[in-house]
C-alpha positions in Angstrom: 161.1 -83.4 116.4 158.0 -81.9 115.0 156.3 -81.6 118.3 155.1 -78.0 118.4 155.1 -76.1 121.7 153.5 -72.9 120.7 150.1 -71.2 120.8 147.9 -72.1 117.9 146.0 -68.8 118.1 145.1 -66.2 120.7 141.9 -68.0 121.6 143.2 -71.6 121.2 145.1 -74.1 123.3 148.8 -75.2 123.0 149.1 -77.7 120.2 150.2 -80.4 122.5 146.5 -80.5 123.2 147.6 -82.0 126.5 145.6 -83.1 129.5 146.9 -80.0 131.3 145.3 -77.4 129.0 146.4 -73.8 128.2 149.6 -73.4 130.2 150.8 -70.4 128.3 154.2 -68.8 128.1 157.6 -69.5 129.7 158.3 -70.4 133.3 157.6 -67.1 135.2 160.5 -65.1 136.5 160.5 -62.3 139.1 159.8 -59.0 137.3 159.6 -60.7 134.0 157.2 -58.3 132.3 158.6 -55.8 129.9 158.1 -52.2 130.9 155.7 -50.1 128.8 154.0 -46.7 129.1 150.7 -46.5 131.0 147.9 -47.2 128.7 144.1 -47.0 128.2 141.7 -48.8 125.9 139.3 -47.7 123.2 136.3 -49.6 124.4 134.4 -49.3 121.2 136.8 -51.1 119.0 138.9 -53.2 121.4 142.1 -51.7 120.2 144.5 -50.1 122.6 146.2 -46.7 122.8 148.6 -45.1 125.2 147.6 -42.5 127.7 149.3 -40.5 130.4 147.8 -42.3 133.4 145.1 -44.5 134.8 142.5 -43.2 137.2 140.3 -44.4 140.1 137.5 -46.6 138.8 133.9 -46.0 139.8 131.6 -48.8 138.4 128.5 -46.6 138.9 129.7 -44.5 136.0 129.4 -47.3 133.4 126.7 -49.7 132.2 126.4 -53.0 130.3 130.2 -53.6 130.7 132.3 -56.6 131.4 134.6 -55.4 134.2 137.8 -57.3 134.9 139.8 -56.5 138.1 143.4 -57.7 138.3 145.8 -57.9 141.2 149.6 -58.4 140.9 152.2 -58.2 143.7 154.3 -56.1 141.3 151.6 -53.4 141.0 153.2 -52.2 137.8 150.0 -52.5 135.8 151.2 -50.8 132.7 153.2 -54.0 132.1 150.0 -56.0 131.8 147.1 -56.3 129.3 144.2 -58.6 128.6 143.4 -60.5 125.4 139.6 -61.0 125.2 137.5 -62.7 122.6 133.9 -64.0 122.1 133.7 -67.7 122.2 134.6 -69.0 118.8 135.5 -65.5 117.6 138.5 -63.2 117.1 140.3 -61.5 120.0 141.9 -58.1 120.7 144.1 -56.5 123.4 142.5 -54.6 126.2 144.6 -52.4 128.4 143.9 -51.3 132.0 142.2 -47.9 132.3 141.6 -47.6 136.0 142.6 -48.8 139.5 140.8 -49.6 142.7 141.8 -51.0 146.1 142.1 -54.5 144.5 144.5 -53.5 141.7 143.9 -52.6 138.0 140.6 -52.4 136.1 139.8 -52.9 132.5 136.3 -52.9 131.0 134.5 -52.9 127.7 131.0 -53.2 126.2 129.3 -56.5 126.7 128.0 -56.1 123.1 131.5 -56.8 121.9 130.9 -60.4 122.8 127.3 -61.0 121.9 123.7 -59.9 122.3 122.5 -62.1 125.2 124.3 -60.4 128.0 123.4 -62.9 130.7 124.7 -65.8 128.7 128.0 -64.8 127.2 131.2 -66.9 127.1 134.2 -64.6 127.0 137.8 -65.9 126.6 140.5 -64.1 128.6 144.3 -64.2 128.7 146.5 -62.0 130.9 149.6 -61.0 128.8 152.4 -58.6 128.5 151.2 -55.2 127.2 151.9 -54.7 123.5 153.6 -58.1 123.0 153.3 -61.9 123.5 156.6 -62.2 125.5 154.5 -63.5 128.5 151.0 -64.8 128.8 148.7 -67.1 130.8 146.6 -69.9 129.4 143.1 -69.5 128.1 140.2 -69.0 130.6 136.6 -68.3 130.0 134.2 -65.9 131.8 130.6 -67.1 131.7 128.1 -64.4 132.5 125.5 -67.0 133.3 127.4 -67.8 136.5 127.6 -64.1 137.5 125.2 -61.6 138.9 124.9 -58.2 137.2 124.9 -55.0 139.2 122.2 -52.4 139.0 123.8 -50.9 135.8 124.0 -54.3 134.0 127.7 -54.7 134.6 129.3 -58.1 135.2 132.5 -58.2 137.2 135.2 -60.7 137.8 138.5 -60.7 139.8 141.8 -62.2 138.7 145.0 -62.8 140.7 148.4 -62.8 138.9 149.6 -66.4 139.0 146.1 -67.9 139.7 144.0 -69.8 137.2 140.7 -69.1 139.0 138.2 -66.5 137.9 136.6 -65.1 141.0 133.1 -63.7 141.1 133.9 -61.6 144.2 136.7 -59.4 145.4 139.6 -61.3 147.1 141.0 -59.8 150.3 143.9 -62.3 150.9 146.6 -62.7 148.3 148.1 -66.1 148.9 148.7 -67.7 145.5 150.4 -70.6 143.7 153.1 -69.1 141.5 153.9 -72.3 139.6 153.1 -76.0 139.6 154.8 -78.3 137.1 156.1 -81.8 136.5 159.8 -82.0 136.9 159.7 -85.5 135.5 157.0 -88.2 135.3 157.2 -88.9 139.0 158.1 -85.6 140.6 156.1 -82.3 141.0 157.3 -78.9 142.1 155.1 -76.2 143.6 156.1 -72.6 144.5 153.8 -70.2 146.3 153.7 -66.5 147.4 151.9 -64.5 150.0 152.3 -67.2 152.6 153.7 -70.7 153.0 152.2 -74.1 152.0 151.5 -76.5 154.8 149.7 -79.1 152.6 149.7 -79.9 148.9 147.2 -82.3 147.3 147.6 -83.5 143.7 144.4 -84.1 141.8 143.9 -86.0 138.6 140.6 -85.2 136.8 139.4 -83.6 140.0 140.2 -86.6 142.3 142.9 -86.5 144.9 145.7 -89.0 144.0 148.4 -87.8 146.3 148.5 -85.9 149.5 151.7 -84.4 150.8 152.5 -82.5 154.0 156.0 -81.0 154.2 157.8 -81.3 157.4 158.0 -77.5 157.6 155.6 -75.2 155.7 157.5 -73.6 152.8 157.2 -71.5 149.7 158.8 -74.2 147.6 157.3 -77.7 147.9 158.7 -80.5 145.6 157.4 -84.0 146.1 157.7 -87.5 144.6 154.8 -89.6 143.4 154.5 -93.3 144.0 154.0 -94.1 140.3 154.3 -92.3 136.9 151.7 -89.7 136.1 149.1 -90.6 133.5 149.2 -87.5 131.3 146.0 -88.3 129.5 144.5 -86.9 132.7 144.3 -83.3 133.8 146.4 -82.6 136.9 146.1 -79.8 139.4 147.3 -79.0 142.8 145.3 -77.8 145.8 147.5 -75.9 148.3 146.5 -75.2 151.9 148.4 -72.2 153.2 149.5 -71.6 156.8 146.6 -69.1 157.0 144.2 -72.0 156.0 143.5 -70.2 152.7 143.1 -72.8 149.9 144.2 -72.2 146.3 144.3 -74.5 143.2 146.3 -74.4 140.0 146.8 -76.6 137.0 150.1 -78.5 136.8 152.2 -77.7 133.7 153.8 -80.5 131.7 155.8 -78.7 129.1 159.0 -79.1 131.0 158.8 -82.8 130.3 159.4 -82.3 126.6 163.1 -82.4 126.7 163.4 -85.4 129.0 165.0 -88.5 127.4 162.0 -90.6 128.3 159.6 -88.2 126.5 161.9 -88.0 123.4 162.2 -91.8 123.2 158.4 -92.1 123.3 157.3 -89.2 121.1 160.1 -87.7 119.0 158.7 -87.5 115.5 160.6 -86.4 112.4 157.9 -87.1 109.7 155.5 -84.7 107.9 152.6 -83.1 109.7 149.6 -81.2 108.4 147.4 -81.9 105.3 149.4 -83.9 102.8 147.6 -83.3 99.6 147.5 -85.2 96.2 144.8 -85.0 93.6 143.5 -88.5 94.6 143.7 -88.3 98.4 144.7 -86.2 101.3 146.3 -87.5 104.5 146.0 -85.4 107.7 148.5 -85.8 110.5 148.7 -84.0 113.8 151.1 -84.6 116.8 149.1 -84.8 120.0 150.3 -87.6 122.3 147.9 -86.9 125.2 144.6 -86.3 123.4 141.8 -88.8 124.0 140.3 -88.4 120.5 140.6 -86.2 117.5 138.0 -85.7 114.7 138.8 -84.2 111.3 136.2 -81.7 110.2 136.0 -80.7 106.6 134.3 -77.5 105.3 133.6 -76.1 101.9 133.5 -72.6 103.4 136.6 -71.1 105.1 134.6 -68.6 107.2 132.8 -69.5 110.4 129.5 -67.9 111.1 131.0 -66.3 114.2 133.1 -64.2 111.8 130.4 -63.5 109.3 126.8 -64.4 109.7 126.1 -63.5 106.1 129.1 -65.1 104.4 130.1 -67.8 106.8 128.9 -71.4 107.3 129.3 -73.9 110.0 128.0 -76.9 108.0 130.6 -79.6 107.6 131.3 -81.3 104.3 132.5 -84.4 106.1 133.7 -85.5 109.6 136.3 -88.3 110.0 137.6 -89.9 113.3 141.3 -89.9 113.3 143.4 -92.8 114.5 146.3 -92.5 117.0 149.6 -94.1 115.8 153.2 -94.3 116.9 154.9 -91.3 118.5 151.6 -89.7 119.4 150.7 -88.8 115.8 147.0 -88.9 114.8 146.1 -89.4 111.2 143.2 -89.8 108.7 143.1 -90.2 104.9 140.3 -89.0 102.7 140.4 -90.6 99.2 139.1 -87.8 97.0 140.3 -84.5 95.6 140.0 -82.0 98.5 141.8 -79.1 96.9 140.3 -75.8 98.1 138.4 -77.3 101.0 139.0 -76.2 104.6 139.5 -78.2 107.8 139.9 -78.1 111.5 140.5 -80.7 114.3 138.0 -81.3 117.1 140.0 -82.5 120.1 138.8 -84.2 123.2 141.3 -84.3 126.1 141.1 -84.3 129.9 141.4 -80.5 129.7 138.7 -80.2 127.1 136.3 -83.2 127.9 133.5 -81.6 125.8 135.9 -81.1 122.9 137.5 -78.0 121.4 137.8 -77.1 117.7 141.3 -75.9 116.6 143.1 -75.0 113.4 146.1 -77.0 112.3 149.3 -75.0 112.8 150.8 -76.8 109.9 148.1 -75.7 107.5 149.7 -74.3 104.3 146.9 -71.7 104.0 143.8 -70.7 105.9 140.4 -69.1 105.7 139.3 -65.8 107.2 141.1 -65.0 110.5 143.0 -68.2 110.2 140.3 -70.2 112.0 140.2 -73.0 109.4 143.1 -74.5 107.5 142.9 -74.7 103.7 143.9 -77.7 101.7 146.3 -76.9 98.9 
């Protein structure tokens, strides 16, 4: 089955392009992070290097920084790193340089991500330090929603296992470890830092199921009254015994190996740009997307990579059609050799659309952001 289940790029969603968004990585296990030496970051370049230790962080000593605070119950912060990127641009690994009462701290110049500091969109993934053996899904820090301190710094707080980006320090650490579809009518939720006394399932932000376990628990599975519609984005809202409320997206990747999923979506045909001198057919497997548009470019470099050499002007845009087995396709009847292309995907997770590169592209432009037709 050519139904890819891997990350397209460090700043891009899982190819399933599902209603449930980034997801990212394997089902978490206790103490799953690889050990590594304590590390620090070279703020000027965004590349990492090892150091002997982290130190207490004082935000008054820095200015014009994006400051990311991170808390994990493990408290072994040398195992963790951040992957940050400007919206539409390339990313780099950032390692934690300091600690505070919340946990670990990483920071770097706002200028890394743009010039208008109060209106930046910065992608963030929490990952295993020095590798991609574990990672979260994509999230975005928007400085327009934050308030800068007197030194021009913008700060956010992240909890391990939480999807939320907080604009203030969290003092309670109840969290949802995992929420996922066991099958099309059953959801499982696990929590930490407390027990769940109520779980609500939301589809596109609306409550569709409300479950109260007989006894508050750290593990709360429940059955739905009908099959989930996976063109919608599902999340759970958990009320803990302390009355703290947390939310988390529901993962769907554990459905891929179910017989019902295979019967509906197993596909053994070709994917990617199928080129001939007279026409090119584009095929992408994405069963839960709402629409996909093919975007053709004569230039393989986005302006976000090079203002001077890049171009965001499209040569042509073509709406793709969804066919059997969740495969979207479009054919352009001309010689497109040497042109570049992307897919603009609309789904419940990305209602405004997101532009991605085809993982089956045989070649690519600068930084692999646009596939090349060969």
